[in-house]
N, C-alpha and C positions, 0 to 999 in steps of 0.2 A: 722459160717454163715448159716448153715442149719436151725438153730433155727429161725433166722429172716425170712427165706423163708417160713418155715412151718406156722409161725404166720400169715404172709401176705397172703398165699394161703387160709388159713381158713377165714381170714377177707374178701378177695376179692370174695370168693365163696358165700357170702351172697347176696341174691337178692336185699337187701335194702342198700348195701354198697354205699357210696358216698365220695366225697372229704373230707368232714368234719370229717367223721369217720376215714379216713386214717390219716388226720392231728392229730386227737386226739391220735391215736395209736403211731405216731411218737413222739408226746409230751411225752407220757408215757415212751418211750424208752430214750428220751433225758434227763429226769430228771428235776430239778427245773428251768433250763434255758429255757426249752421248745425247740421245733424244729424250730419255726419261719416259719412253712410251710404256704405258701400262696395258697388259694383255690379260683379259679375263675370258675364260672359256665357259660358255653357258650351254647346257644341254636341255633340249625341249623334247616334245613327243615325236618330232620328225627329224631328229638329228641334233647336231651341235654347231655353234658358230663361235668365233673368237672376236670379242670386242677389243678394239684398239683405241686408246685415248692418249693424246699427247698434249702436254701443257708447254707452251713456249712463253717464258716470262718476258715481260716488257721492262724497260728501264724505270718506268714509274708506275708499274702495275700493282694491282691489289695484293699479289703474292709477296711483294717486297714492302708492303705498307704504303704504297703510293695511292694516288687518286685517279689514275687513268683507268678507263672502263675496260671491261673484259668482253671480248667477242667470242661466241661459240660458232664453230663451223661444223656442221653435221653432214656427213655423207650418207644419205638415206638410200637403202636398197633392200631387196630380199636376199640376194646372194650374188657372188661374182661368177658363179657357174651353176649349171643345172644338170650336172652329171648324175646318172648315166644317160638321161634323156637327151641332152645336148652336149657336145664335146667342144670345149673352148670357152673363152670369155664371153659372157652374155651382155646384151645392151644394158641391162639393169646395173651392171658394174660401174657405169660412168660416175655415179655419185661418189662411190668409194675412191675411185681413181682421182677425181677432182679434189676431194678432201685431203687425201694422202699427199697429193702433189702440192697442195697448199702448205701442209706441214713440212714437207721436204724443202720447199723454197724458203720458208721462214727459218727453219733450222740452219740451212746453208747461209742465209743472210746473217744470222746470229754468229755463226762460225767466222764470218768475214768481218764482223764488227758492226753490221747494220742491225740495230735492235729497235724494235717498235716501242712506242710509248706504253701501250697497254698489253696485258696478257692476252694470249689467244689460246683457246682450247679447241682441239680438233678431235672429232670422234666419228668412228664408223665401225663396221664389222666385216669379217672375212669368212665366207662359207663357199667353198668351191663345188659343193654338191647339194645345193638347196632345191626344194621341191618347186613345182610350178602350180599355177592356179588358173581356172577358167575366169575370163573377164571379157566384157564387151567394150570395144570391138575386137580386141586381140588378146591372147593369153598373157597373163602376168607371171612374174616370179613371185613365189611365196617365200616363206622363211621358216627355219627350224624353230624359231621362237616368236612369241607374239609381240605386237606393237608396244604393249605396256612394258615388256621386258626390255625392248630396244630403248625406249625412252628412259628407263631407269639407268641404263648404262651409257647413254649418249647425250643426255640433257642433264647438266649439273646446275646446282644452285648458284654457282659462281658466274654463270653466263648472264650478262646484262642485256644482250641481244643475241639472236640466233639467226644465222644464215644457213638454211637447209638446202642442200644441193641434191638433185635427184633427176634421173632419166625420166622424162615426161613425154614419151613418144607413142604410148599405147592408147591414143585417142584421136578423134577427128575435130577437136576443139582448137588446138594450137597448130595451125598449118604453116609452120615456119621452121626452117632448119637453122639452128644456132642456139641462142639463149633467150629466155623470157623471164620476166620478173613478176612476182605476185604482189598484190597489195599487202600491206603489213597486217598481221593478225595478232591480236593481243587480248587474252582473257575473254574469248568468245566474240570479240568485235572484229569485223573486217573493216579496216581503216583505209584511208586513201593511199595510193602508191607514193612511197617516199620520193619526193622530187630530187633530193640529193643523190639517192641511190640510183634513180633513173638516169640522171645526168652522168653518173660515174660509169654505169653499164654502157651507155652510148659511147663514151670516151674509150673504154677498154675494147669494145668490139669494132669501133669505127663505123657503126651503123645506127640508124634511128632506134630509139627504145621500143622494145616489144614487151607487152605485158600479156597476162592471160587471166581469164575470169576465174574467180573463186566463189564457190557456193557455200551455203551454210553446211551442207552435207560434208564438204571437204574438210571443214575445221572441227568436226566432231570425231570422237575416237572410233577407230576400227572396232568392229564387234557389235555395232548397234543395228546392223541389218540394212543400212542405207548405202547408196552408191557413192564412192569416192573416186575422184579422177586418178589419184594414187596416194602414196603415203607422204608426199613431200611436206605437208603441213601438219603431220601428226606430232612433231615436237611442240606445237602450239597447245596441245592438250595437256602438256606436262610442265608448263612453266608460266609464270606471270610476266616473263620478259617478252618483248616484241619479237615476232618471228617473221622472216621474209623467205619465200621460196625462190630459189634460182633454178629454173627448169632448163634442162638440156633437151632440146626439142628437135623434131624432124617435120618435114613437109608432108609426110605420109605416115599412116599408122604403122608402127613397128612393134612387134611383140617384145616384152621385156626379156623373154627367154631366148631371143634370137641371137645367134652368134654372127660375127662378121658385120655388126651393125653399129659399132662404136666409131666415132669420128674424133680422132685425137686432137685435132686443132680446136674443135668446139670444147672439149674437156679442158684443154690448156687455157682457153679464154675464160672458162668458168673459174679455174684456179687463180688466174690473174685478177679477176674481179674480186675473189675472196681476199686475196692479199691486199689489194688496194682498199677494200672495205675495212679490213683490219687496221690499216694505217690511219684511215680517216676517222673511224669510230673511236679507237683508242686515243687518238690525238684531239678528240673533241670537235672535229670538223663536220660531222654529220650525225643525225639522229635517225632512227628507224621510224619514229612517229612524233607527232606534235603532242607533247606532254599535257599542255594546257587544254587542248581540244579534247583529248581523251578524257581528262578529268571532268570536263564540262558535259561530255556525252554520258558518262556514268552518273553524274549528279542529276542530269535531266531525265534519263531513261532507266537508270538502275543497272545492276550488275548482270552480265551475261555469262558468268563463269559456269553456269549449269551446262552450257554447251561444251565445256571441257570434260564432262562426265558422260557416262553411258545413259544418264537420265532414268526415267522410269519405263517399265514395260508397257506396251500398248494395252489399254484397258485397266491399267493399274491406277491407284489413287495418288 
């Protein structure tokens, strides 16, 4: 996996990188069949970014009329670079690198004849000159487009569960270098940490499971004026599917716009975990949440889907 990560770090470190170059790289990995990567350029008030979406069909996946479930892997970030303010690949790029390395590995496996049971959809975006934003305790990367636009291009209705990978270093909450798993979030509910996902992460890293706290603020949409640890769980505001955040973390607070702060071995571990999750989820060997328990919670306490919206303005009726 490290090979795929190193190739992508080198590619995304280029100031001229764009979605087409990323798609061409994935095509070269995929072989004669190509990657089928879709590139969509979206322009916002502060520039543009290229969304890249790759569908890797499974042998019994929904795309071929099968019954195996579809996993979504979202590489969440503001941008891979902050030029001209910072020169080089920024820490915030880790989510994109991990997601694209996941796609590259799965495409290479398919080329060799190793095909997973279920379909996997990988999505992220590429912007080498994204803006930055003030944030406590350290500055964040911002994005040329808003979160709602990201969700429209990165979260699809085909995804039956979503693994969202994001750099989560700009805080003093997760004081651990490596990977940390969030509780499952679904339709406004913060559910228990998936035991099976936790076991899998421990196996992949060879270390005890590390989780991180998720607050109600974190699972509400950006733009409502409250503090979010970062955007890792923003996909949960755009889908009814269960979402789990895989945080790439550090023992010290690191700005998202900092260069020289990516740790390739941690990114490779995140991509390995995503691949193993895709194998197990599509193969019916793990769930992101307990379906019966979720239904019981909703039956007893009601829907919390209002937390997936911006809600009403303070003082409004």
